[in-house]
C-alpha positions in Angstrom: -38.8 -3.3 -2.0 -40.0 -0.2 0.6 -37.0 1.2 2.6 -36.6 3.0 5.9 -34.5 6.1 5.1 -31.5 7.1 8.0 -31.5 10.5 6.8 -27.9 10.2 7.2 -26.0 11.8 4.2 -23.9 8.9 2.6 -25.5 6.5 4.5 -28.5 6.2 2.3 -26.5 5.9 -0.7 -24.5 2.8 0.7 -28.0 1.1 1.8 -29.3 1.7 -1.9 -31.6 4.4 -0.4 -32.3 2.7 3.0 -32.8 -0.4 5.2 -35.0 -2.9 3.7 -38.7 -2.2 5.7 -38.7 -5.1 8.2 -35.5 -5.8 8.8 -34.1 -6.5 12.5 -30.6 -4.1 12.3 -28.1 -5.0 14.9 -26.1 -2.0 15.8 -23.2 -2.9 17.8 -19.9 -0.7 19.0 -18.3 0.9 22.4 -19.3 3.2 24.6 -18.9 6.8 22.6 -19.4 5.7 19.1 -23.0 7.0 18.9 -24.9 4.2 18.9 -27.8 5.7 20.5 -27.7 9.4 18.8 -27.4 7.3 15.1 -30.6 5.7 15.9 -32.7 8.2 17.2 -31.5 10.1 14.5 -33.1 7.3 12.1 -36.6 7.6 14.7 -36.9 11.5 14.3 -36.4 12.0 11.0 -39.2 9.6 10.2 -41.0 10.5 12.7 -41.3 14.2 11.3 -42.3 12.8 8.1 -45.0 10.7 9.0 -44.1 7.3 10.4 -44.5 6.6 13.6 -41.4 5.2 15.7 -40.5 4.0 19.3 -37.2 4.3 21.5 -37.0 1.9 24.3 -34.3 2.7 26.7 -33.4 0.1 29.0 -31.2 1.8 30.9 -31.1 5.0 30.3 -33.6 7.6 31.9 -36.2 9.1 28.9 -35.1 12.8 30.5 -31.9 12.0 30.1 -31.9 10.3 26.8 -33.9 13.2 25.3 -31.3 16.0 26.9 -28.4 14.5 25.4 -30.7 14.3 21.7 -32.2 17.8 22.2 -28.5 18.9 22.2 -28.0 17.4 18.3 -31.0 19.5 17.2 -33.4 16.0 17.3 -36.2 17.6 20.0 -39.2 15.0 20.8 -41.7 18.2 20.4 -40.4 18.4 16.5 -41.7 15.1 15.9 -45.1 15.4 15.5 -46.7 13.5 18.4 -45.0 10.5 16.0 -42.0 9.3 18.3 -42.5 7.7 21.6 -39.6 7.1 24.3 -40.2 4.8 26.8 -37.3 4.3 29.6 -37.6 0.9 32.0 -38.4 2.6 34.9 -41.5 3.9 32.9 -42.4 1.0 31.1 -42.5 -1.5 34.2 -45.2 0.6 35.7 -47.4 0.2 33.3 -46.6 -3.2 33.0 -49.6 -5.5 34.5 -48.3 -7.2 37.8 -44.3 -7.3 36.7 -43.6 -10.3 39.5 -46.4 -12.6 38.2 -44.8 -13.4 34.6 -41.3 -13.4 32.8 -40.4 -10.2 32.3 -40.1 -10.2 28.6 -43.4 -11.5 27.8 -44.5 -8.7 30.0 -42.2 -6.2 27.2 -44.0 -8.2 24.5 -47.4 -8.1 25.5 -46.8 -4.0 26.1 -45.3 -3.2 22.8 -48.1 -5.4 21.2 -50.6 -3.0 22.9 -49.1 -0.4 21.7 -48.5 -1.1 18.6 -52.5 -1.4 18.4 -52.6 2.3 19.3 -50.0 3.6 18.0 -48.9 1.7 14.8 -45.1 2.0 14.8 -43.1 1.4 11.8 -39.5 1.9 13.0 -38.8 0.4 16.8 -35.3 1.0 18.7 -34.5 -1.4 21.6 -31.5 0.3 23.5 -29.6 -2.2 24.5 -29.5 -6.0 23.7 -27.4 -6.6 26.5 -29.7 -4.9 28.9 -32.2 -7.3 27.9 -30.8 -10.1 28.1 -30.0 -9.6 31.5 -33.2 -8.4 32.8 -35.2 -11.3 30.6 -32.7 -13.9 32.3 -32.1 -15.4 29.4 -30.4 -19.2 30.0 -30.0 -20.3 26.0 -28.4 -17.0 25.0 -28.8 -18.3 21.2 -32.5 -19.7 21.1 -33.6 -16.8 23.5 -32.1 -14.3 21.0 -33.9 -16.4 18.0 -36.9 -16.1 19.5 -36.4 -12.1 19.9 -35.7 -11.6 16.5 -38.5 -13.9 15.2 -41.0 -11.8 17.2 -39.8 -8.3 16.2 -39.9 -9.7 12.6 -43.8 -10.4 13.6 -44.5 -6.9 14.5 -44.0 -5.7 10.7 -41.7 -2.9 11.5 -37.9 -2.1 11.0 -36.3 -2.8 14.6 -32.8 -2.2 15.8 -31.5 -3.5 18.4 -28.3 -1.9 19.9 -25.6 -4.0 21.3 -22.3 -2.9 23.6 -18.5 -4.1 22.6 -16.4 -3.3 24.8 -14.3 -0.2 24.9 -11.4 0.1 22.4 -9.4 2.7 20.2 -7.8 1.1 17.5 -4.4 2.4 15.6 -5.4 0.2 13.1 -7.5 1.4 10.1 -8.1 -2.3 8.5 -8.6 -4.0 11.3 -11.7 -6.5 11.6 -13.1 -6.4 14.9 -15.3 -8.7 17.0 -18.7 -7.1 17.6 -20.8 -10.0 18.2 -20.5 -12.2 21.5 -23.6 -14.8 20.9 -23.4 -14.8 17.3 -26.7 -12.3 16.9 -25.3 -11.3 13.4 -26.0 -14.7 12.0 -29.4 -14.0 12.8 -29.9 -10.4 11.8 -31.1 -9.0 8.6 -28.1 -6.4 9.1 -25.2 -5.5 10.8 -23.8 -1.8 11.5 -20.1 -2.2 13.2 -19.1 1.8 14.6 -15.6 2.3 16.3 -13.1 4.3 17.0 -9.7 4.9 15.3 -6.4 6.6 16.7 -5.9 9.7 14.5 -2.1 11.3 14.7 -1.1 12.2 17.7 -4.3 13.3 19.3 -7.3 12.5 17.2 -9.8 10.1 17.5 -12.5 9.2 14.6 -15.7 7.3 14.8 -16.4 5.2 11.7 -19.5 3.1 10.3 -19.3 0.0 8.6 -22.3 -1.9 6.9 -21.3 -5.5 7.4 -24.5 -7.2 6.4 -27.5 -5.5 4.8 -29.8 -8.6 3.5 -31.6 -7.7 -0.1 -29.3 -4.5 -0.7 -25.5 -4.4 -2.4 -23.9 -2.4 -0.3 -19.9 -1.1 0.2 -18.4 -3.0 3.2 -16.0 -1.3 4.1 -15.7 1.3 7.0 -16.7 5.2 6.6 -15.8 7.8 8.2 -18.8 9.0 10.8 -19.3 12.8 11.2 -21.6 14.7 12.7 -22.2 18.4 12.2 -25.6 20.1 12.2 -26.8 16.3 11.5 -24.8 12.8 10.2 -22.8 12.2 7.6 -20.9 9.3 6.4 -17.6 9.8 4.3 -14.9 7.9 2.5 -11.8 7.2 4.5 -8.9 9.3 3.3 -5.5 7.5 4.0 
């Protein structure tokens, strides 16, 4: 089975080498858990090795995103032309007649067209919550099912970011509810990110691979650390 490596030290070992190619992965967590940074890291490192990727931001501007990721050492100009970053404003300007068709249909039309000219193999959509609002999902379960089926038809590995309410838990083994509309049932993989209080003042980011089809993986939480690159380590109790 072909896999897309995450280039996160320790995470690829958890995933038996990476994410199975063609998977749709839900990455959920509260603000500040580094969902954007983590998925951009996957795109950037794969792009540097020749695998084309696209990051679609429906909330944060392209300039703001690139400034943030450059601060992590993930500079767009180092991706060899294999990474494209789109924000909502730029996307809507390129879409023909945005008032004449449902927004999601136009988004799909553009994404399919881009696939033909820039054959991306990894796609990040930030975020599913914003997409639900823009596309005016009415039957959310049905509409998300259709979205995920369409993503699979693109023959790329897709990451859907989903927001959770801000929360810092003191219980290191607490099971957190991470999906609002049962997206976890539809996705091939689920990564849950959270922040846990440590000691009187410390906060630790943690990551759990809740689900990953086609992979035998550890389902426990791991510490997520960024120090000149991402790594995950076992949590020392």
